[in-house]
Structures are given as C-alpha cells and as structure tokens.
N, C-alpha and C positions, 0 to 999 in steps of 0.2 A: 788256406787254413791259418788261423791265428797262431802266434808263437808263444802265447802265454796263457796260463789258466790260474785262476785264483783258488786258494784253498780256504774253505769255510769249515772251521772246526766246531763241532757240536758236542764234544766230550762232556762239557759242563751242563748241558741241557738234555739232549737225547741220550747221551751215554750214561749220565747219572740216573736216568730212569730205569736202567737195567737192574734187576733184583740183586740186592747186596752191594751195589756200587754207590750208595749214598755217601756224600762228603759233608763235613761241617764247613763253616765259613773260612777258617784258617787254611784248611786243605784246598778249598776251591781257589782261594787267593794264590796259593803256591802253584797250583796247576795252571792258573791263568798267567802268572808271571813266566812259567816255563813255556807255555804256548807262545807267548810274546817273543821269548828268546828263540824258539823254534822258527818263528817267522811266518805264522799263519796270517792270512790277510784279514780274516774275520773270525771272531770267537763268539759263539752264542752262549752268553753267560747264564741264561736260565729263562724261566717262564714266570715273569714277575707277579702275575695275578695268582699263581698256584698256591702260594703260602707266604706268610710273613718272612720265613727263612729264605725262600727264593727271592723275594723282593730285596731283602737285605744283601744277599750275595750279588745280585745284579748291580745294585747301587754301589757296593764296595768295589767290585771289579771295575765298574765304569769310572770310578774316581782314581783307581790305581793304574790302569793300563793307558799308556800314552802313544804307542806306536802302531796299534792295531784297532780296527773297527770292532766295537762291542755291540752285540745285538741282543735283543730280548724278544722272545716269542710272544705272540698275542693272537687269540682267536679273533675272528672278524666281529668283534663286539667293542662298543665304545669303552666299557669298563676295563677290558683287557688292555686296550691301547692306551688309556689314561695311566694305568699302572706301569706299563712299559715305558712310557714317556717320562713319568715321574722318576722311575728307577734309573733312567739313562741320563738324567740332567747333568751329571758331572762328567760325562764321557767326552773325550776330545773328538772322537769319530763315532757318533751313535747311529744305530740302525734299528728301526722297528720292523719286525718280521711277522706279518699277519697272514693267516691262512683260513681257508674254508674248503670243504670237500666238494669235488666236482664230478665224481663217478655216479652213475645212475643208482647203484646199490647204496651208496652213502647218502645221496640226496633223498632217496625214498625212505630208507629205514632209519638213518641216524638223524639227519636234519629235518626230514619231513617237509622239504621245500621243493618248489619247482625250479627248473633251470633259470627262468626269468627272475625269480626271487634271489637265487644264489648270485646271479650276475649283478643285480642291483645292489645287493649287500657288499659284494666285492668292490665295486666302484665306489660306493659310499664310504667304506672303511679305509680304502687306500687314500681317498681325499682327506678323510679325517686324520689319518696318521701323518699325512704330509704337512698338516698344520704344526706338528711338533718336531718334525725331523725331515731333512731333505732326502736322506737315504732310506727308502722304504722297499722292503722285499715282500713280494706276494707269492704265496705257495698255494697251488691247486692240489689239495690233499687227494691221494689215490689217483694221481694223474695218469699213471700207467694203465689203469682200467677205465679211464674216462673216454668219452667220445671225442676223437681228435678235433672234429669240427667245432665242438663246444669249447675245447681248450683254446683253439685259435681265437675264437670270439672273446672269451674272457680275458685272455692275455693281452689282446689288442686294446680292450677297454681299460684294463688296469694300468697299462703303460700310458695311455692317454690321460688317465687320472693322476699320474705322477709316480708310478712304481719305477724304481731304478733297477730292480732285479726281479725276474720271474723265475720261480722254482718249479721244477717238474719232478715231484717225488714218486719213487716206486715204493709206496708206503708199506705194502705187504710183501715185498720181495718177489713179485709175480712175473716180471718181464724177463726177456732174454736179450743178449747184446744186440743182435741184428734188429730185433723189434724195437728196442729202445733207441737205437741210432736212427732208425727210420722215423720215429716220433720226433726226435730233435730236428732232423732235416725238414720234416713237415712243418714244424713251428717256424723255422727260419724262412721257409718258402711261402707260408700262408699268413703270417702275422706282419702286416705292412710296416709297422713301426718298431719291429724287433731290434733294429739297429740302435734304438735309444735305451736299451736295457741289456744287462747281462743275462745270459741263460744259465741257470743253475740246475744241478741235479742232486738228488738226495736218495740214495739207494739202500734198501735193507737187504739182509743176507739170508732170508728164509730158504732160498734154494741154492745158497752158496755162490751167488753170482753178483754180489754187490759191487765188488771191485771191477769185475769184467764189464758190468753194465755201465759203471761210471766212466771207465776208459773208452768204451765204445761211444758214449755220449760226447766225450771230449773230442774224439776224432771227428764226430759228426758236427761239431761246432759249439758245444757247451763251453762257456767261459768261466764257470765256477763249479767246483765239486765240493759237496758237503760230506763230511766224514768224521770219524772219531779215532782217537789213539787206541791202539790194540783192537779196533773194531768193536768196542763195547757198545751196548745199546739194547733196546727192548728185544725180546724173543731171541732170534739168532744173531742179533747185533746189526751194526751198520758197516758201511764200507770202511776199511781200515786205512787211515791216513798214510801210514808208513808204506803200505803196499802200493797205493796209488802213486805216491811221490817217487818211490824207487823204480817203479815201472816207467814212469815218465823220464826219470833221470837216466836209467840204464838203456832204454830203447828209444832214444831220440830219433833214430833212423825210422822208426815206425810212427811215432806220435808227433814229432817235431814241436813239442811243447815244453816250456820251462815253467817252474814255480819259484816263489820267493823263499821256499823252505830251506833253512840251513840244515842240511841232512846230518851233520855231525851231532846235532842235538836229538836225533831220533831215539837212539838207544836210551839215553838218560831220561827222556820224556816218558818212554814206555815203562822203565823201571820205577820211576816216581809214581806213576799212576797205579802200577801193580802194588807198590808198597802201601799206598794210601787206601786203596779199595780192598786189598787182600785177595784180589782176583789175579792169579798168575796166568801168563800165557802158556799154551801148550809148548812142549820142547821143540816140536817140529813146525811151529808157527813161522810163516814166511817173514823174513827180515829181522824180527826181534826175538824169535825163539832161541832157546839156549843151544840148539843143535843147528841153527841156521848157517853157521860157518864152521861146523865140525865135520871132519872127514875121517871115518873109521875104516872104510873099505881099503884093503891093501892096494888095489888098482888105483883108487882115487888118491891115496897118499903118495904113490909113486908119481902120478901125474902132477900133483901139487908141488912135489919137491923139484921136479924138472921145470915146471912153469905154472905159476898159480892160476893163470887164466884157463888152464885145462878144465878145471872144475869150479872156478870161482868167477862168476860173472860180475860181481861187485866186491869191493874190498870191505873188510870189517871196519877199517878206519873211516870209510865213507858215511857210516851211520853213528860214528862216535865211539867205537870200541877201541880202547887204547892198546898200543903195542909197547908202551913204556914198561920196561922190565925191572925198574928199580924196586928192589924188595925191601920192605920195611920190617923192622923187628923191634925188640924191646930197647935197643940202644939208639933207635932213631929219635931225633928231636922234633920239636914243634915245627921248625922251619921246613924240614924234610917232609913232614906230614902235610903241611899246608901246600907245599909245592906239588905233592902227589895228588891231592884232591883237586887242585886247580888244573893239573894236567888231565884229570879225568872229566873235567868240565863242570865241576860243582862249585857253586858260589854260596858261602855261608857267612852269616854275620858273626861278629866277634864272640858273642855269647854261645852260639851254636857250635862255632869252631872249637871253643874251649871245652865244651861238653864232649864233643866228638873225640877230641884229642885225649881227654882223660879216659874215655872208654876204650880208645885204641891202646893206651898204655896198659890198662888192665888186661885187655885181650892179648897183647904182645907178651905179657908175663906168662901166659898160659900156652901160647902157640909159638913154635920156632919161627915160622914165616907167616906173615899176614898178607893175604892175597888181595887183589883188586876187588874181588867179590866180597871179601870180608869188610873192606873199607866202604864199599858201596852200601851195604846194609847198615853200617854205622851212621853213614852220612844222610841217607835218604830221609829218615824220619826226623832228623835234626833240622831239616829244612822246613818242617811244619810243626812249630812249637805249640803244643796244647797245654794249657794250664793244668797242673796236676793236683786234683783234689785229694788224691791218695798216692802215696809212694810206698814201695816195698822197702821195709827196713831189714827184716830177716825172716827166714822160715827154717823149720826143722822138720824133717820127715822121718818117721819110723815105719818101715815097710818091709814086707817079706811075703813069701808064698804060703807061709804057715801061720801068719799073724794078721790081726786086723790093722790096717794102715791108720796112722794118726798123723795129722798135720798141725803143727804149731805155727801160727801165722802172726806176724807183727807188722802193722802198717803205721805210717805217719800221715796224719791228715794235714791239710793246708793251714789249719788253725794251730798246728804245733802239738796236737794231742797224739799220744801213743795208744794204739788200739791193738789188743791181743786176743786171740781166740785159739782154742784147740778143738779139732773135730776128728772123729773117727769115721772110717768108711770101709766097707768091704770091697769097694770098687777101685781102689788104688790111690796113689798119691795126688793125682791131678783132681780127681773127684773130691777128695778130702780137702784139698787146698781151696777149691772153688767154693765149697760149702762154708769153709771158714771165712772166706772173703765176703760172701753173701751176708753172714751173720754180723761181720764188722761194719759193713756198709748199711745194714738194716733193710736190705731188699733181696728179693729172690728173682734171678734172671733165668730165662730160657736160653740154653746154649744151642744156637741154630747151626753153627758150623765150627769145626775144629780141624785145622790142617797143619801138619808138620812137614817141613822141608829141610834138607841139608844144604847149607850154603856152599860148601865145597866137599870134596871127598876126604877120607881119612877119619880115624877115630877121634881126632882132635878138632873135627869140624864144628862150626857153630850151627845151631839149629834155629831155624826161623819158625815161628808159630803165628798163624793168623786165626783169629776167632771172630765169630759174629754172635752177639747176644741180642735177645729180643726183650724190649721193655714196652709193654702195651702194644701199640701198633707200629713201633719203629724198630729197625735193626741197626746196630752199631758195630763198627769194625774195631778190632784191637790187634796190635802187633807187638811181638816180643822176640828178642834174639839173645841167645846165650849158648855157651858150650855145654851147659847143663840144661837138658830139654825140659825138666820139671820147672826150673827157674824161668825159662823162656815162656812156658805155658802160663805161669803165674803172671809174668809181666804183660803178656798179651791180654789176659783177662782184666787186669787193672787198667790197662790202656783203653779197652773198650768201655769200661765204666767211666773213666775220665772223659772220653769222647761223648758219652751220653750226658754227663753232667754239664759239660761245656756247651753242648747243643741246647740243653734246656735253659741254661743261663742266657744264651744268645736270644732265645725266643722271648724271655722275660724282658730283655732290653728293647727288643723290637716292639 
C-alpha cells in the first residue's frame, strides 16, 4: 500500500456550482490563497470556458498561486481545452483536467455517441491537451456506473496518449465503499500502464457515502482524492476534505496514508468559506461543526476531566482551534490585538488590520469581554476586501406594535454623494430599511434568503446576518455583523449590493 495520497480540492469549481455558493474574484483569490496555506496538492480553480468570469478567476489564481498545482476543467472539446490552456498560462504548476462520459446511459442519452466514438475523442483530446500542458488529468464521467471493461480500455488508451492522472468519479453518488474499492482494484489489475498515472477519485454525497467511498478507494490504491471544504457541491455535495484528512490522520493504523495537509488550517479554512458563501455548516458536522468538540453529557464531562482521550479521538488544536485564553477588552492595544489574530492563524495586510482593529475597539466599548468568535467574525471578511459602492452612514428606525414602521436611511456613495430616503412599512424595520435602500440604489432586488445567527451567547452577543439577493439570473451573498441585529441586517443587504456591483464591474473589464 502506498503511504501517501494527494488531495485535490475542487471547492472553487465543483463547490462553487452549489446553489448559493457563488463567489466573486476577490473572494476566490482569498479562498485559493487559504487552500495554498492549507497545503492541498491541487486546486481546481474553475471551468475556464464556462463564462468570462470563470476564465478571469482561473487566470488570476494561476498567476497568484506558487506552491500548488492549479487546474482548469475542460470538456473533451478543443475550444474548452484552448480556454483552459490560455487561462493557465501564468501558472507555475498547470494542469488541464478534461472529461467525457463513459456510462452507457450517458453515452446513449447525453452524448449520443458510441463507445468507439467516445474512446477516439478521449484519446484525441488528451493528446491535444498535452500540447499545452505536461500535467493532464482525464476523467471518465459517471465511472461508477460504467462498464468496467470499457473503463480499463479507455484508461489504458488515455495514459498511452499522455494522461498523468486518471479520475474515477462517482458522479451521481451511486456506489458503495466495497463496490468502489473493487472497481479501483480492478483498474489497478487490468490497466497495464496504470503505474504511469495517479488514480484519482471524485465522490458525490447523494447517498451520504462520499467520504466513505473516497477512503475505501484510497485503501484499494487510489493515490489522489478529490474533495471540497465543508463538502460543498452540487446536489448533496462532495466528499468533505476535512473529514477525509482527519480520518487519514486519526486512523493511520487502518489506512497507513499521509497527506500534505497542514491540519491546523482546517478550522479557519472552513470558517472563511462559510463567511464568504453565507452557507453555515450544521452544528453537529464532523470535524468543523460548532459541537464537534463540545461535551454536554455529565458522563462525557466526567470522562473528559479525568482523561481527554476518553471521549476525544482528536484534539481541537489539531484542526486549528486555539486554546489561547488571553481575553481582549476595551483597554487592549493594537499590539495585543495583532498578536491575538496571529495566534488564531489569520494573516491580514496593514489596511485590513487597521480596519479590523478599529471595529474591535468599537465592539470592545460595548462588550465587557471580546471572545475569539467575536474576533473571528471581525477578521474573516476583512480578508476579502470588496470595493464599497455604498456605505451605511446612519439609519433611524421608528417602530412599534401599534404604529407603522418608518426607516430613515442615509448612505454614502463611492463618488462622495450623500443619499437619503425615508420609507414606511407595515412589515417591520428590516423591510422598511431594505425598501429605502432599494430606492436609494435605484433598483429592486428579490430577497432570496435571510439568516440570523448569534455569534456567542448572552444579551450582548453580536448578531451575524447572511442574505442572498437576486438580480436577474444571478444570486449575490451579503454579510453583516453588529450587536444591533437591525444594523447587521442593513449591513448585510448593502454588502450583497456591493458584491453585485463589483461582480458586474469585473465582467465589464473582462
């Protein structure tokens, strides 16, 4: 058995295809930089042909990332491969990842091609991709429902054509661990030149088995696992990177496999992605859920006090949760604040640090103790600076259960203009505020989602608000945090609008 498995992260491609998880260029660059810090071997930056925005993000990430292979997805078409190759020109370690379906149902109903035609196309496109890039990955879409004999044939042919990685996707999350392991063993035994390529697996979670299937494949000889942070992805999602890595890390006695992942970056990578997409992980989510290291049962607490290993098979510190007990308050200085965020593993440039410290001081004036979680929510969005077309200057709410609510809203535009509007609503302060902002911006948005969460316990807790707004066919995320939940809601709505305007500006430049 090999003692090492590569981690291929597709958060920026397959993960971003998950409804409501779209990211703009600045956000993708920040996630890419964090994935590099995390230590993934390969990051799939996008699907270059899909849109000008995808092309631009692949190109920017390729130029930025220096220690990780950057891949772009491409169908088995020359135009897709051309776009991928063009976008990856600036990459230090580029990879073209091309795919074609190989299952009978896909070939008959989607491709309308025979096995012979699919085989010829796969060979031709791998050879074509090889002209641009030495590292070429070939995926047999819907491999888990494909005829094994045909898979052996097509994999042997594409390796001969120059593929350095062959990928075995469980595209619709259909397989089981035993079945998938048998398929991997069959590929190793029946593809004569398999020693010349990595065997990769890409599992979806439709039946809740993506991680189990990935681990079973690794035990059977797969040398690369494709996954996403928090398991985000289409439908029920992908195999979760953090679960795969910590299984391999915790049960070396079973798997005998290592990865290059720096596990102490797992927690902050998960939190950064949640902050950007507005998609929180469930509290009982393995590894990164808020309850993953919480022990409420009296029996569990007693055992933990006697010996942590009674109920804790891995430590919170192993995924980057800090045990630093230094409490910050209103008398804490910039140096203490900077040391604190460094101990939490965050890296901010000078401007972002200054902004975060200013907001910390405002918060510290209102709260007796500022917790790590409070600092985390201040810092995360400062890591992704988005140009602000509009800023909240002030708002005044007149509300009660026997009167019509009015919201007086004042915004500052990036041109320096002051914009004011007063709106009445029977539906409360947030509805009135959002209608006032719509009037000031001159557009009407559809509010797709609105989620409030408490950062900590207590009546002085900060409230986090994530919103999603729809403009035409696109959904944009917004995030706001404040001890005043109405203010947090207003900030989140303005944030979503700024994200929309930034995205539209990016497209004009592309």
